[in-house]
N, C-alpha and C positions, 0 to 999 in steps of 0.2 A: 630366360628360363620359362616364362609364361608362353612364349611362342613355341618353344620346344614341346611343352606339355600339350598345346593345342594340336600341333602336328602329330604327336604320338597318339592322342585320343582319336583324331580323324583317321589315322591308319588303323587303329584297333576297331573303330566303328565300321570301317569299310570291309573288314574281314568277317563281320557278323553274317552268319547264315540263318535264315528264318524259314519257318514253316507255319503257314496260317496267314490270315489277313486281319488287319486292325481296322475297325474295332471288333475284336473277337479274341479267341485264345491263340496266342502266337508263341511258338517255341523259338528261342534264340540260342545260337551256339557259336563258339569260336574255339576251334581246336577241342581240347578236353572240357572246357567250360560250357555250362548249359544252364538255362533259366527258362521260366515260363511267365508270360505276361498276359493279363486280361484286364478289361475294364473293371474298376472297383465294384461297380454295381450297374444296374440296367438304366439308371437315370442320366448318367453322363460318361462320356469317353475322355473327359479331361482329367479324371482321376484313374490311376492304373495301379493294379496289384502286381508286384513282381516277386516271384518265388525263385530263389537261387538254389539250384540243385548241386552245382559244383562250380568253383571258380573264386576269384578274389575281387578286390576293390576296383581294379582297372576294368575288369569285365563288367562289373555292376555299373560303372560310369558310362561305359559304351552302351549298355542297355538303356540307361536313362536318357542318353543323348538320342538314341534311335526313337524312343517313345516321344521325346520332346519334338522331334521333327514331324510327328503325326498329331500334334495338337495337345499332347498330355502336358498338364501344368503341375501336377503333383504325383509323385510315384511313392507308393506305400509298400512296406515290407510285410511279410507275415508276422504274427505275434511271436515273440521270441524272448528267451531269458537274456540277461545282459551278457553272459559269457559267450553267447553265440553272435553278438552284434559287432564284433571288431571289424570285419571287412566292410560292413555297411557304414559304420561310422567313418572309416577311412575314406569311403566314397562320398562323404558329405551328408549322410543321413543323420537325422536328429530325432529324439523322442517326439511322438505325436499323439498316440493314444495309449492308455494303460488298462491292463486287465488283471483281475485277481484270479488265482488258481485255487480250485477246491478238489478234494480227493475223498473217496469213500471206499472203505473196506467192504468187499463183496462176499465175505464168508457167510453172512446171514441173508436169507431171502427177504425181499421187500414185502410190505403189505400188498394186498391185491389192488389193482387200479380201480379208480372210481367210475371209469367209463370203459367201454369195450375198445381195445386198442388192436389194430390189425397191421400187418406188414404189407407195404405196397411193393409188388413185384416189378411193376413198370411205372415208376413215379412220373407224374406230370410236372415237369420242372417249371413250366409257366405258371401253373396253379399254385405250386409251393412258393415260387418267387413272389407272387401277388400277396400271399399271406405274410411272407417275410417283410415285404415292403410296408405293409400296414402295421406290422408288429414293432418295427424298429425305426428309430430316427435315421435320417438320410445317411449319415456317415457310417452307421453300423449295418446298413443293408449290403448284401453281398450278391444279389442277382442270380440269374440262372447259372452262369459260369461258376460263381462261388459255391453254389449248392452242389454242382457237379464235382467240384474239387473236394468238397467235404465228403461226398459219397465214395470217392476213390482214394481218400487219404490213408486208408488202412486196407490190408488185404481182404478183410471180411467186414462187411457193413450191412446196415439195413435202414430203411425208411419206415418209421412207425407213424401211424396216423390215428386220430380220433375223428369220426364223422358225426355230424349233427344234421338230421334231415337229408341225408344223402350227399352232403358236401363236406369236404375236409375243413375242420375247424381248427386243427392244430397238428403239428408234425414234429418229429424228432429224427435226427440222423445220428446213429450210433455205430461205432466201429470197434474192432478188436485187433490187437497186434501184440504178440509175445506176452500173453496173459494180462495185458493192460487194455482196458476199455476206455474209449473216448466218446463223451457226449459232444459231438461236433456242432450240433445246432438244435435249438428248440425254439419254436415260434407258435404262438396262439393268436388267432384272429382276434383283434380287439372287440369285435362283436360278441365273442364267446368267452371273455375273461371272467374271472371270479366264479367259475363253475368247477374248478378242480381238474381242468383238462391238462394243464401243465404238470400237475402232480401225477396224474395218470400216466402221462408220457414218460416222466422220470422213472416211475416204478416199472413200467414196461421195459424201458431201456436197461435198467438194472437187471431185470429178469433175463432179457435177451443176452446181456453180457455174461451172466453167470452160466447160462446154457452153452455159451461158446467158449467157456474155459477161462474167462477173465477173473482175476483175483482182486483187482482194484479198478476204480474208475476215476478218470480225471476230466475236468471241464474248466472253462474259464468264462468270466462274465465281467461286465463293466462295474467298476467300484460304485458308481452312482445308481446302479439298478438294484435298489434295496429290496424290492419285491421278489426278484429272482433269487437274490442271496438268501432271503428268509426261507423261500421254498426249498432250496438246496440244503440249507442247514437243518430244516425240519426233517428232511429225508435222510439225514445222517452224514452229509458231506462236511468236511472240516477244511477251513482255510489253511493254505500253506503260506509260509512266510514270503516266499519269492513272488514277484509280480512279473508279468510279461509286458513287453512294449511293442507297439507297432511304430516303426520308424518311418520317416517321410523325408523326401527331398523335393524342394521346389525347383521347377525349371524357370530360368530367367525369361 
């Protein structure tokens, strides 16, 4: 049976069609099934992010094998609720990281930001990624490709920034889809923390979402990031009971 499984996986893997070059954003397809892979962050290509657009566990296994042949040692899923994890778990993925989810009713306008917040029409991904790298521990950094994913995760989105002395000190990526807003990413350069920049970005993101028709906003954060949780709760976000998990599969 094991030999049959290996032959089957090899056959599936050989049918993969790819667009793009690793390390970089790569589209993987097999028939109807489709996924996108990219390095987890800009520091290492041995960690990969794999986003399944459609397909099942065998296709996921083939994608993991393809990445393994290119030096990837651990493949991580997007954050997801348990009810969406079945094909990943059948493919051998296990819980790796956990996130808490918070929600805010947007019927009331937020207080004004403490700083001037502007919208970047042509964001400098390299500059934003450098702030992101300084703001987060290694495993939570998402790099230029991850930031680009966040910007395109919803049909409508914006990059909001606070500048200090002409340089970006913090940014937020906010998007809207079907009257639900998502605070996709918020990062403040450690050199400028404790100045209310994060609070200003949260308030500006809420204002942007309300102006674009959103009635509620969702975000997620690490359970151990107590400072971020306090900020969000101060600004009216409420924790939901469900948690999200990033799943991972190690390559042999």
